[in-house]
C-alpha positions in Angstrom: -73.8 -25.1 -38.2 -71.8 -26.4 -41.2 -74.8 -27.8 -43.0 -76.8 -24.6 -42.4 -74.0 -22.6 -44.0 -73.8 -24.9 -47.0 -77.6 -24.8 -47.4 -77.5 -21.0 -47.3 -74.8 -20.8 -49.9 -76.6 -23.2 -52.2 -79.8 -21.1 -51.8 -78.0 -18.1 -53.3 -78.9 -17.3 -56.9 -76.8 -19.3 -59.4 -74.8 -21.2 -56.8 -76.0 -24.6 -57.9 -73.9 -26.4 -60.5 -75.6 -27.8 -63.6 -74.5 -31.2 -65.0 -73.3 -31.1 -68.6 -73.4 -34.4 -70.4 -72.2 -35.4 -73.9 -74.6 -38.3 -74.0 -76.7 -40.4 -71.7 -73.9 -42.8 -70.9 -71.6 -39.9 -69.9 -71.3 -39.2 -66.1 -71.1 -35.5 -67.0 -69.3 -32.6 -65.4 -70.4 -29.8 -63.2 -70.6 -26.3 -64.7 -71.7 -23.0 -63.4 -73.4 -20.2 -65.2 -71.8 -16.7 -65.8 -74.1 -15.4 -63.1 -72.2 -17.5 -60.5 -69.3 -15.0 -60.5 -71.5 -12.1 -59.4 -73.2 -14.3 -56.7 -69.8 -15.3 -55.4 -68.5 -11.7 -55.4 -71.6 -10.5 -53.5 -71.3 -13.4 -51.0 -67.6 -12.6 -50.4 -68.4 -9.0 -49.7 -71.2 -9.9 -47.3 -69.0 -12.4 -45.5 -66.2 -9.8 -45.2 -68.6 -7.2 -43.7 -69.9 -9.8 -41.2 -66.3 -10.8 -40.2 -65.3 -7.2 -39.8 -68.3 -6.6 -37.5 -67.2 -9.6 -35.4 -63.6 -8.6 -35.1 -62.4 -7.5 -31.6 -61.7 -3.9 -30.8 -58.0 -2.8 -31.2 -56.0 -3.2 -28.0 -55.0 -0.2 -26.0 -51.3 -0.2 -25.5 -49.5 1.0 -22.4 -46.4 1.7 -24.4 -45.2 1.8 -28.0 -43.6 -1.7 -28.8 -41.4 -0.2 -31.5 -37.7 0.4 -30.5 -36.6 3.9 -29.9 -35.0 5.9 -32.6 -31.2 5.8 -32.5 -29.6 9.2 -31.7 -26.0 9.3 -32.9 -25.0 12.0 -30.4 -25.3 9.5 -27.5 -22.9 6.9 -29.0 -19.7 6.6 -27.0 -16.6 7.1 -29.2 -14.1 4.3 -28.7 -10.5 5.4 -29.0 -7.6 3.0 -29.7 -5.1 2.3 -26.9 -1.5 2.8 -27.8 0.9 0.6 -25.9 4.7 0.6 -26.0 6.6 -2.6 -26.7 7.6 -2.8 -23.1 4.0 -2.6 -21.9 3.0 -5.3 -24.3 5.9 -7.6 -23.2 5.0 -7.0 -19.6 1.4 -7.9 -20.2 2.3 -11.0 -22.2 4.7 -12.2 -19.4 2.0 -11.6 -16.9 -0.3 -13.8 -18.9 2.4 -16.6 -19.1 3.2 -15.9 -22.7 7.0 -15.9 -22.0 8.4 -16.9 -25.4 6.3 -14.7 -27.6 8.1 -12.3 -30.0 6.8 -9.0 -31.2 7.2 -8.5 -34.9 
């Protein structure tokens, strides 16, 4: 599979690199022509269309996974509790905080 894909890519127009040498002793370097850009762009578009065609269908959802919108009317209002000093002392004594002072 891999070799057939690479062979198909190399068979595309202007996809083979040419070797540019400075002299006969030089190993050279690979270079591509300006037409290679257009060949690569066309290949990318064709691959993208093929991948899109192979993608699975979207999943049908039984429910919306997003959290529900917050409604401020349903929030319970918390009120502060006001205790007298004697109620606080009684609670502290009940919890074995006998020597606590209230300041």
